[in-house]
C-alpha positions in Angstrom: 3.6 29.2 -11.4 6.0 27.6 -13.9 5.1 28.1 -17.6 5.1 25.0 -19.7 3.7 24.2 -23.1 0.1 23.4 -22.4 -3.1 22.3 -24.1 -5.5 24.7 -25.7 -9.1 25.1 -24.4 -11.2 23.5 -27.1 -14.9 23.5 -27.9 -16.8 20.3 -26.9 -17.7 17.8 -29.6 -20.5 15.3 -30.0 -23.8 15.3 -28.1 -22.3 16.9 -25.0 -21.2 20.0 -26.9 -22.8 23.1 -25.2 -25.3 21.0 -23.3 -25.6 18.0 -20.9 -28.3 15.4 -20.4 -29.9 15.5 -16.9 -31.1 12.4 -15.1 -34.7 13.2 -16.1 -33.7 13.2 -19.8 -33.8 17.0 -20.2 -30.8 18.8 -21.7 -28.8 21.3 -19.6 -27.1 24.3 -21.3 -24.8 26.9 -19.8 -27.8 29.0 -19.0 -29.9 26.2 -17.4 -27.1 24.3 -15.7 -27.8 23.9 -11.9 -26.0 26.0 -9.3 -24.5 24.5 -6.2 -23.0 26.0 -3.2 -19.2 25.6 -2.6 -18.2 26.8 0.9 -14.5 26.7 0.0 -15.2 29.4 -2.6 -17.8 31.2 -0.5 -20.3 31.3 -3.4 -22.5 29.3 -5.8 -21.1 27.8 -9.0 -22.2 25.8 -12.0 -22.3 22.0 -11.8 -24.0 19.6 -14.2 -26.1 17.9 -11.5 -28.3 19.2 -8.7 -26.8 19.6 -5.3 -26.8 16.4 -3.2 -24.8 15.5 -0.1 -23.9 12.2 1.7 -24.7 11.6 5.4 -21.0 11.4 6.2 -18.0 12.5 4.1 -14.6 10.7 3.9 -12.0 13.4 4.6 -8.3 13.7 5.6 -5.6 16.1 6.5 -1.9 15.7 5.4 0.8 17.6 7.3 3.2 18.5 4.5 5.8 19.7 7.1 6.3 16.2 8.4 6.6 14.2 5.2 9.8 12.2 4.6 9.0 11.2 1.0 9.8 7.7 2.0 7.0 6.5 -0.3 5.8 3.9 2.2 2.3 5.1 1.5 2.7 4.7 -2.2 4.0 1.2 -1.9 1.3 0.2 0.6 -1.3 1.3 -1.9 0.5 -0.3 -4.8 0.9 -3.6 -3.2 -2.7 -3.7 -2.0 -4.6 -2.6 -5.1 -2.3 -2.1 -8.1 -0.3 -5.2 -8.7 -2.1 -6.6 -11.8 -1.3 -6.5 -15.5 -2.2 -3.1 -17.0 -1.8 -1.3 -13.6 2.0 -1.0 -13.8 2.0 2.8 -14.3 -0.9 3.5 -11.8 -0.2 5.1 -8.5 -3.4 6.0 -6.8 -1.3 7.4 -3.9 1.8 9.4 -5.0 4.2 11.8 -3.4 5.6 14.4 -5.7 8.2 17.2 -5.1 7.0 20.7 -5.7 7.4 23.0 -7.5 8.5 20.9 -10.5 7.3 17.4 -9.7 3.9 16.1 -10.7 2.0 12.9 -11.5 1.2 13.3 -14.3 3.8 15.9 -15.0 2.6 19.5 -15.0 -1.1 18.6 -14.4 -1.7 21.6 -12.1 0.1 24.0 -14.4 -1.9 22.9 -17.5 -5.3 23.0 -15.8 -4.5 26.5 -14.5 -3.5 27.6 -18.0 -6.7 26.2 -19.5 -8.8 28.2 -17.1 -6.7 31.3 -17.6 -7.3 31.1 -21.4 -11.0 31.3 -20.8 -10.9 33.9 -18.1 -7.6 35.9 -18.5 -6.7 37.8 -15.4 -9.9 37.0 -13.6 -8.7 34.2 -11.2 -8.8 36.3 -8.0 -10.0 36.0 -4.5 -12.0 38.7 -2.7 -10.7 38.5 0.9 -12.2 41.9 1.9 -15.6 40.3 2.5 -16.4 39.2 6.0 -15.2 35.6 6.5 -18.0 33.4 7.9 -18.7 29.7 8.5 -20.0 29.3 5.0 -17.1 31.4 3.4 -14.0 30.9 5.6 -11.5 31.9 2.9 -13.4 34.8 1.4 -15.1 34.7 -2.0 -13.4 33.4 -5.2 -14.4 35.7 -8.1 -12.8 33.7 -10.9 -13.9 30.6 -12.8 -13.9 27.0 -11.7 -13.3 24.1 -14.1 -17.1 23.9 -14.4 -17.6 27.6 -15.1 -14.8 27.6 -17.7 -16.0 24.3 -19.1 -19.5 25.7 -19.7 -17.9 28.5 -21.8 -16.3 26.0 -24.2 -19.1 23.4 -24.2 -17.7 20.9 -21.7 -18.9 19.6 -18.4 -15.6 20.7 -17.0 -12.5 22.0 -18.6 -9.6 19.6 -18.9 -7.1 17.6 -21.0 -5.8 14.0 -21.3 -2.1 13.7 -20.3 0.3 12.1 -22.7 1.8 8.7 -22.0 5.1 10.4 -21.3 3.6 12.6 -18.7 2.4 9.6 -16.8 5.7 7.8 -17.0 7.8 9.4 -14.3 5.9 9.3 -10.9 8.9 10.7 -9.0 10.2 13.2 -11.6 12.2 16.1 -10.1 12.2 14.5 -6.7 14.2 16.6 -4.2 14.8 19.2 -6.9 15.1 22.6 -5.2 14.4 25.8 -7.0 14.4 29.5 -6.4 11.2 31.5 -6.4 13.0 33.9 -8.8 13.4 31.0 -11.2 9.6 30.6 -11.2 8.8 34.3 -11.5 11.5 35.4 -13.9 11.7 32.2 -16.0 15.4 31.6 -15.5 17.0 28.2 -14.8 16.0 26.0 -11.8 18.9 27.0 -9.7 17.6 30.6 -9.5 20.7 32.2 -10.9 20.9 34.1 -14.2 24.1 34.5 -16.3 24.6 38.0 -15.0 24.4 36.8 -11.4 26.1 33.4 -11.2 26.1 33.4 -7.4 23.6 34.7 -4.9 25.4 35.9 -1.8 22.6 37.0 0.4 21.3 33.5 1.2 17.9 32.7 2.7 16.2 33.9 5.9 13.2 32.7 7.8 10.3 32.5 7.8 10.5 31.9 4.0 13.2 30.2 2.0 13.8 31.6 -1.5 15.3 28.3 -2.7 12.9 25.6 -1.7 11.0 22.4 -2.4 8.5 20.4 -0.5 6.7 17.1 -0.8 3.0 16.9 -1.8 1.1 13.7 -1.0 -1.9 13.0 -3.1 -4.7 10.5 -3.3 -8.2 11.0 -4.8 -9.9 13.9 -2.9 -13.4 12.2 -3.1 -14.6 15.7 -4.0 -18.0 17.1 -3.1 -18.5 18.1 -6.7 -16.2 15.6 -8.6 -15.1 16.6 -12.1 -14.9 12.9 -13.1 -18.5 12.3 -12.1 -19.7 15.5 -13.9 -17.9 14.4 -17.1 -18.8 10.8 -17.4 -21.3 10.3 -20.3 -22.2 6.8 -19.1 -23.0 7.9 -15.5 -20.6 5.2 -14.4 -19.2 7.3 -11.6 -21.1 7.8 -8.3 -20.7 9.2 -4.8 -21.7 6.8 -2.1 -24.5 8.3 0.1 -23.2 6.7 3.3 -19.6 8.1 3.2 -19.1 10.3 0.2 -16.5 8.0 -1.4 -16.4 8.4 -5.2 -16.3 5.1 -7.2 -16.4 4.0 -10.8 -18.9 1.3 -11.7 -16.6 -1.1 -13.7 -19.6 -2.7 -15.5 -21.0 0.6 -16.8 -17.6 2.2 -17.7 -16.7 2.0 -21.4 -13.3 3.7 -21.2 -14.2 7.0 -22.9 -11.5 8.7 -20.6 -13.8 11.7 -19.9 -13.1 11.2 -16.2 -9.3 11.2 -16.9 -9.7 14.4 -19.0 -11.9 16.4 -16.7 -10.6 15.5 -13.2 -8.2 18.4 -12.5 -6.2 16.3 -10.1 -5.8 13.4 -12.6 -6.7 10.6 -10.2 -8.9 8.5 -12.5 -6.6 6.4 -14.6 -7.3 4.4 -17.8 -6.3 0.7 -17.8 -5.6 -0.6 -21.2 -5.9 -4.3 -20.5 -9.5 -4.0 -19.4 -10.4 -0.8 -21.3 -12.0 0.9 -18.4 -10.9 3.6 -15.9 -10.0 2.9 -12.3 -9.3 5.2 -9.3 -8.6 5.3 -5.6 -11.5 3.5 -3.8 -10.6 4.9 -0.3 -10.1 1.3 0.8 -13.8 1.3 1.5 -13.9 -2.2 3.0 -11.7 -0.8 5.8 -13.9 2.3 6.1 -16.9 -0.1 6.5 -15.2 -1.9 9.3 -14.8 -5.2 7.5 -11.2 -5.6 8.5 -11.1 -8.2 11.3 -8.3 -6.3 13.1 -10.7 -3.6 14.4 -13.7 -5.7 15.3 -16.1 -4.0 13.0 -15.0 -0.4 13.7 -14.1 1.9 10.8 -10.4 1.7 9.9 -8.0 4.1 8.2 -7.0 3.4 4.6 -3.8 1.5 3.7 -1.8 4.6 2.7 -2.8 6.3 6.0 -2.1 3.4 8.3 1.4 2.8 6.7 2.6 6.4 7.1 6.0 6.5 8.7 6.2 10.3 9.2 2.9 10.5 11.0 1.6 13.1 8.6 -1.9 11.7 8.0 -5.2 11.8 9.8 -8.3 10.5 8.1 -11.9 10.3 9.3 -15.5 10.7 8.4 -17.2 14.1 9.1 -21.0 14.5 9.4 -22.7 16.6 6.7 -25.7 18.8 7.6 -28.8 19.2 5.6 -27.5 22.5 4.1 -24.5 20.6 2.6 -22.0 22.2 5.0 -20.1 20.3 7.7 -22.3 19.8 10.7 -20.8 21.5 13.8 -18.8 18.9 15.7 -16.5 20.8 17.9 -14.6 17.8 19.3 -14.0 16.1 16.0 -10.3 16.3 15.2 -10.8 17.1 11.5 -13.5 19.7 12.2 -11.3 21.4 14.8 -8.2 21.5 12.4 -10.2 22.6 9.3 -13.1 24.6 10.5 -12.1 25.9 13.9 -8.3 26.5 13.8 -8.3 26.6 9.9 -4.7 25.2 10.0 -5.5 22.8 7.2 -6.5 24.0 3.7 -7.9 22.4 0.5 -5.6 21.8 -2.5 -6.4 24.2 -5.4 -9.9 25.2 -4.0 -10.3 27.6 -7.0 -10.8 24.6 -9.3 -14.2 24.2 -7.7 -14.5 20.5 -6.9 -14.6 21.2 -3.2 -11.9 18.5 -2.5 -12.2 16.7 0.9 -8.4 16.4 1.2 -6.7 19.1 3.3 -3.1 20.1 3.9 -1.2 21.9 6.6 0.8 24.1 4.2 4.7 24.1 4.0 5.9 26.7 6.5 9.1 27.7 4.8 8.1 27.9 1.2 7.4 31.3 -0.5 4.0 32.4 0.6 3.0 33.4 -2.9 3.6 29.9 -4.2 1.7 28.4 -1.3 -1.3 30.7 -1.8 -1.8 29.7 -5.4 -1.9 26.1 -4.3 -4.0 26.4 -1.1 -5.8 29.7 -1.4 -5.8 32.9 0.7 -5.9 31.1 4.1 -2.2 30.2 3.9 -0.8 33.0 6.0 -3.3 32.3 8.8 -2.7 28.5 8.6 1.1 28.8 8.8 0.9 31.2 11.7 -1.3 28.8 13.6 1.1 26.0 12.9 4.3 27.9 13.8 2.9 29.1 17.1 0.2 26.5 17.9 -2.5 27.0 20.5 -2.5 24.7 23.5 -5.4 22.7 22.1 -4.0 22.4 18.6 -0.6 21.1 19.9 -2.5 18.4 21.7 -4.7 17.5 18.7 -1.7 17.2 16.4 -0.5 14.2 18.5 -3.5 12.2 17.0 -1.9 12.1 13.6 -1.2 8.4 12.8 -1.8 7.4 16.4 -4.3 4.6 15.6 -5.5 2.5 12.7 -9.0 2.9 13.9 -10.7 6.1 12.7 -11.0 8.8 15.4 -14.3 10.5 15.6 -13.9 12.5 18.8 -11.1 13.7 21.0 -10.7 15.1 24.5 -7.8 16.8 26.3 -6.7 16.3 29.9 -4.8 19.3 31.1 -1.2 18.8 32.2 1.6 20.9 33.7 3.5 23.6 31.8 6.9 22.2 30.7 8.3 24.9 28.4 7.9 28.5 27.2 9.7 30.6 24.7 9.3 33.3 22.0 8.5 32.3 18.4 8.6 35.1 15.8 7.9 37.6 18.6 5.0 35.6 20.0 4.9 33.9 23.4 4.6 30.2 23.2 3.8 28.0 26.2 3.9 24.2 26.0 1.9 22.0 28.4 2.2 18.3 28.8 -1.5 17.7 28.1 -2.9 14.2 27.4 -5.1 13.9 24.3 -7.6 11.1 24.0 -9.1 9.7 20.8 -12.3 7.8 20.5 -13.7 5.6 17.7 -17.2 5.6 16.2 -18.6 3.6 19.1 -17.1 6.1 21.6 -14.4 3.7 22.9 -11.0 5.2 23.7 -8.4 4.0 21.2 -5.6 6.6 21.7 -4.0 8.2 24.7 -1.0 10.4 23.9 1.0 13.0 25.8 2.3 16.2 24.2 5.8 15.6 25.6 7.1 12.4 24.3 8.3 10.1 27.1 11.9 9.2 27.2 12.9 5.6 28.0 16.5 4.8 29.0 17.7 1.4 28.1 19.0 -0.5 31.1 22.7 -1.2 31.2 22.3 -5.0 30.7 20.5 -4.4 27.4 22.7 -1.8 25.8 23.1 -2.4 22.0 26.2 -0.4 21.2 28.8 -2.8 22.6 
């Protein structure tokens, strides 16, 4: 990862230094802080509050490989929620270009550096252990933001970005770089003075010179850093859908949520002196939009997506805090069965509920440090998809109503080939999507139909 001048992990100050106040009034120290289970890490971890889980959880999958960076999602979100005075710099939805882009700039590099200062050389995954339902990516043996925060007397380790870092939401857009530039610290083109031109070029499946678009909204994490950090207890997770919200009446603008959310999705509004964040368009999730007749509806950024990269739903949570088995739910299939979609920076420990199909042609090492050790398997599954996965992928952005269940009607084989030495067969199956009430709202074929415009309606004359 790119090295940039970063903040220094500092000791906590004030009444929250080295301890936290629990809901019952008792004080929590590093030794007495509760432990919660994080299935993305395959282990328990420290968290300031006891483990609790909603009945349903808001979750989504973004397919990075389809994104156009058209920013339609960003503008849909901006025009719906962020058009008032004091919100000019706020983008609850943003699309940044990796590896150099970021909003705020270098947020991921700085968080990673802060944890590395506390646990130098220890941020590693143990993938030799047997991968099971409760530990699909192996076991993370390093420190989360909460583990590292406990060492320095904070609820979670973090920093407050400067105004300049918030200023450029699209900085370094479409800026390609070489992996050697990242590893060796040379200029962004990937060429040193001694080697002004690289003659060997790139070869699949990885490109040495690369960039990709990363789409981000609030992850509505299972263990939110913002919620853990708030001294006013103004942040809460809704029990009906897991959406994380800020109580505007309780918030006093201390910016602890801004400091200790590693994804930097809570944002301080100077005109009201309180923090605000993505609300997951919860009126639409509640079915209050008249367009769907009371059925849960996708958020504005999801529904506006031109590239069809987004699928959002609610997943059922079991009593053990894990996702309840729901084999015919499209998100459960993509994330838990095929494991083609992965969490963003799972090692930070918040158990984000936003998942990504990783970029297939970027250097694998770079992708692994962003999405964890499941990258190789996920890309392999995406490059040579199974018959069922290929059908399910047609549901992305196919309906504004939230899809809770799918079914596949078999169709004829229409194509076969070899992809990276593996046999691939394509069937023109039909995938059906059903809303929460069980009503069919989507019917899509794998092979897109071709319509030929009749001669009397040609438009090129």
